[in-house]
C-alpha positions in Angstrom: 112.5 116.0 188.5 113.0 116.9 185.0 110.9 116.7 182.3 109.7 114.0 181.0 111.9 111.7 178.0 110.7 112.9 174.9 110.0 109.1 174.0 107.8 109.1 176.3 105.9 111.9 175.1 105.2 110.6 171.7 103.9 107.3 173.4 101.2 109.0 175.4 100.5 111.7 172.4 100.0 108.7 170.3 97.8 106.6 172.4 95.5 110.0 173.0 95.2 110.1 169.2 94.5 106.5 169.6 92.2 107.2 171.8 90.0 109.8 169.9 90.6 108.1 166.9 88.4 104.8 168.5 86.1 107.6 170.0 84.9 109.4 166.7 84.5 106.4 164.5 81.2 105.7 165.9 80.3 109.6 165.0 81.8 108.9 161.6 79.4 106.5 160.8 76.5 108.7 161.9 77.7 111.3 159.4 78.0 108.9 156.4 74.6 108.4 157.4 73.4 111.6 157.8 75.5 112.6 154.2 73.3 109.6 152.3 70.3 110.5 153.9 70.8 114.1 152.3 71.3 112.2 148.9 68.4 110.2 148.6 66.3 112.9 149.8 68.0 115.4 146.9 67.5 112.1 144.7 63.8 112.2 145.5 63.6 115.5 144.7 64.7 115.7 141.6 62.8 112.2 140.0 59.4 114.3 141.5 60.9 117.6 139.5 61.4 114.7 136.1 58.0 113.1 137.1 56.1 116.6 137.0 58.1 117.4 133.9 57.3 114.2 132.2 53.7 115.2 132.9 53.9 118.5 131.4 55.5 117.3 128.6 52.3 114.2 127.5 49.9 117.6 128.6 49.0 116.3 131.9 49.1 118.5 134.5 49.0 122.4 132.5 46.6 123.8 134.8 49.4 125.6 137.4 51.7 126.3 134.1 51.8 130.5 133.7 51.7 131.4 129.8 55.7 132.0 129.9 55.8 128.0 131.0 53.1 127.0 127.9 55.3 128.9 125.5 58.7 127.4 126.9 56.9 123.9 126.8 56.0 124.5 123.3 59.2 125.8 121.9 60.9 122.7 123.5 58.5 120.6 122.2 58.6 122.2 118.1 62.4 121.6 118.9 62.1 118.0 119.8 59.4 117.4 116.8 62.1 118.8 114.5 64.9 116.6 115.7 62.6 113.5 115.6 61.4 114.2 112.0 65.4 115.2 111.1 66.0 111.6 112.9 62.6 110.1 110.6 64.2 111.3 107.1 67.2 110.2 108.0 66.2 106.9 108.6 63.8 106.6 105.4 66.9 108.2 103.4 68.8 105.0 104.4 66.3 102.8 103.4 65.9 104.3 100.3 69.4 104.4 99.4 69.8 100.3 100.5 66.5 99.4 98.2 68.2 101.2 95.6 71.0 99.0 96.4 69.1 95.9 96.4 67.5 96.9 93.2 70.4 97.2 91.1 71.8 93.5 92.9 68.4 92.2 92.1 68.2 93.9 88.6 72.1 92.0 87.8 71.2 88.6 89.1 67.8 88.7 87.3 70.0 90.1 83.8 73.1 87.0 84.2 70.0 84.4 84.9 68.6 85.5 81.7 71.8 85.3 79.7 72.3 81.8 81.3 69.4 80.1 80.5 69.9 82.0 76.7 66.0 84.6 76.8 66.8 88.2 75.9 64.7 90.6 77.3 62.0 91.9 74.3 63.7 95.7 73.7 67.1 94.0 72.6 65.7 91.5 70.3 66.6 92.1 66.7 64.6 94.1 64.1 62.5 91.6 62.8 62.5 89.2 65.3 57.8 88.6 65.1 58.5 88.6 69.4 59.4 92.1 69.4 56.6 93.2 67.0 54.4 91.6 69.3 55.5 93.3 72.2 55.6 96.9 70.0 51.9 95.8 69.1 51.0 95.0 72.7 52.8 98.6 73.8 50.7 100.6 70.9 47.4 99.0 71.7 48.1 99.6 75.5 48.8 103.5 75.0 45.6 103.6 73.1 43.4 101.7 75.6 45.1 104.5 78.7 44.3 107.3 76.2 40.7 106.7 76.0 40.3 106.0 79.8 41.6 109.5 79.7 39.5 110.4 77.2 36.5 108.6 78.8 37.6 110.3 82.5 37.6 114.2 80.7 34.3 113.6 79.4 32.8 111.8 82.4 34.0 115.1 84.5 32.0 117.9 82.4 29.5 119.2 84.3 25.9 118.5 82.4 22.9 121.0 83.0 19.7 119.0 82.5 16.6 120.8 83.4 13.1 120.0 82.1 10.7 123.4 81.6 6.8 123.3 81.1 6.3 125.7 78.1 7.9 127.8 75.4 11.6 127.1 75.4 13.3 130.5 77.0 16.0 132.6 75.3 19.0 131.5 77.1 22.7 130.8 76.2 23.7 127.8 74.0 26.0 125.4 76.5 28.1 122.6 74.4 26.5 119.1 76.0 25.9 116.2 75.1 22.6 115.6 77.1 20.1 117.7 75.3 17.5 119.8 77.4 14.4 118.0 77.3 11.3 120.2 77.1 7.2 119.1 77.4 
């Protein structure tokens, strides 16, 4: 009676191993389910925290916030506004540059069309040309009209005091006004 042959020991060990594996399979699925439940629970908690944070950023549910939390929230909003304004400025500058390029393209196209049609721009006409003289006259008239409008605007903005006194006129300092004071 000796020891079992090494081959049979190995076979028995493999059989025990396979049996244990089969026994552990249902347990391993339970372990996976627990892991998934833990993950879904933590995700639900994170979603809830994000929702609370979003409401605070929107100015809702601030009753429970402390002064420090409100200060942090204010700083966060100011940083966000700064980033938003920087992005907006960048987009506006890009749009301005795009419009300038478009303006150059259109002016070049306009110049080519004028050359093609034989039309010259008024400021490029020869000096003896009547059209140029008429244009210069129109410019002078327009400038004069603009000057008159400015003068009228200035005159209309002068404060005028009009008072009605009954009896002799009292001594008072004179002001230069266009509308005289009337006495009855």
